[in-house]
C-alpha positions as CSV (number, residue, x, y, z in Angstrom):
1,M,0.0,0.0,0.0
2,K,2.7,2.5,0.9
3,R,4.6,1.7,-2.3
4,E,1.5,2.4,-4.4
5,T,1.0,5.7,-2.6
6,F,4.6,6.7,-3.2
7,I,4.4,5.8,-6.9
8,K,1.2,7.9,-7.2
9,A,2.9,10.8,-5.5
10,I,5.9,10.6,-7.9
11,L,3.6,10.4,-10.9
12,I,1.5,13.4,-9.8
13,A,4.6,15.5,-9.1
14,A,6.0,14.6,-12.5
15,A,2.7,15.5,-14.2
16,V,2.6,18.9,-12.4
17,L,6.2,19.6,-13.4
18,V,5.5,18.8,-17.0
19,A,2.3,21.0,-16.9
20,V,4.3,23.9,-15.4
21,M,7.0,23.5,-18.1
22,I,4.3,23.5,-20.9
23,V,2.5,26.6,-19.4
24,T,5.7,28.6,-19.2
25,A,6.7,27.7,-22.8
26,V,3.2,28.6,-24.1
27,T,3.1,31.9,-22.1
28,D,6.5,32.9,-23.5
29,C,5.5,32.0,-27.0
30,I,2.4,34.2,-26.7
31,A,4.5,37.1,-25.3
32,V,7.1,36.9,-28.0
33,F,5.2,35.9,-31.1
34,G,1.8,37.4,-30.3
35,L,2.6,40.5,-28.3
36,H,6.1,41.1,-29.6
37,R,7.5,41.5,-26.1
38,K,10.4,39.8,-24.3
39,P,9.6,36.4,-22.7
40,V,8.0,36.3,-19.3
41,F,9.6,33.2,-17.8
42,A,12.7,32.6,-19.9
43,V,15.8,34.2,-18.4
44,P,18.4,36.1,-20.5
45,S,21.6,34.2,-20.9
46,M,23.4,36.3,-23.5
47,T,22.1,39.8,-24.3
48,A,23.3,42.7,-26.4
49,D,23.7,46.2,-25.0
50,D,20.4,47.3,-26.5
51,G,18.5,46.3,-23.5
52,G,17.2,42.9,-24.5
53,S,18.2,41.4,-27.8
54,G,19.9,38.0,-27.3
55,T,19.3,34.5,-26.1
56,Y,16.7,33.6,-23.5
57,R,16.5,30.2,-21.9
58,G,13.4,28.5,-20.4
59,L,12.7,25.1,-19.0
60,L,11.8,23.5,-22.4
61,H,12.6,26.3,-24.8
62,T,15.1,28.8,-26.0
63,F,14.5,32.1,-27.8
64,E,16.9,34.1,-29.9
65,I,15.5,37.6,-30.1
66,D,16.3,40.7,-32.0
67,G,14.4,43.9,-31.2
68,R,14.2,47.5,-30.3
69,F,14.6,47.7,-26.5
70,M,16.3,51.0,-25.8
71,P,14.3,53.6,-23.8
72,E,13.6,55.8,-26.8
73,D,12.2,52.8,-28.8
74,D,8.9,51.0,-28.3
75,G,10.4,47.8,-26.9
76,A,9.1,45.5,-29.6
77,V,10.6,42.2,-30.8
78,E,11.5,42.5,-34.5
79,S,12.6,38.8,-35.1
80,A,12.6,35.7,-32.9
81,R,13.6,32.1,-33.3
82,L,12.2,29.4,-31.0
83,Y,14.0,26.2,-30.1
84,L,12.4,23.3,-28.3
85,F,15.0,21.0,-26.8
86,G,17.5,22.6,-29.0
87,I,15.6,21.9,-32.2
88,P,14.3,24.9,-34.3
89,A,10.5,25.0,-33.9
90,A,9.3,28.5,-35.1
91,E,10.6,31.7,-36.5
92,M,9.2,35.2,-36.8
93,S,10.5,38.3,-38.5
94,E,8.9,41.7,-39.0
95,P,8.9,42.9,-42.6
96,E,11.3,45.6,-43.3
97,S,9.5,48.9,-43.6
98,E,10.6,51.4,-46.2
99,E,11.0,54.9,-44.9
100,L,10.2,57.6,-47.4
């Protein structure tokens, strides 16, 4: 009986951990690809001096982001690449605007 309870507890803990990892990855994807902002849960590992362009690492995912993050800019992500477990999964880039 105790062994079954222990196994159930381990399985529940693993399921909760996987659910948290999925929720953080989805939230970061919405922030980057939908809202054009920096990820919420992924932490910067290598960033440029522009205030945010660089590599962000999460539990399941990694983003490579280029954007306008200086105070005088609007803080938007211009291009982003998503890697899941190190495998390229998605890419986004803003079309180049022509200034007249």
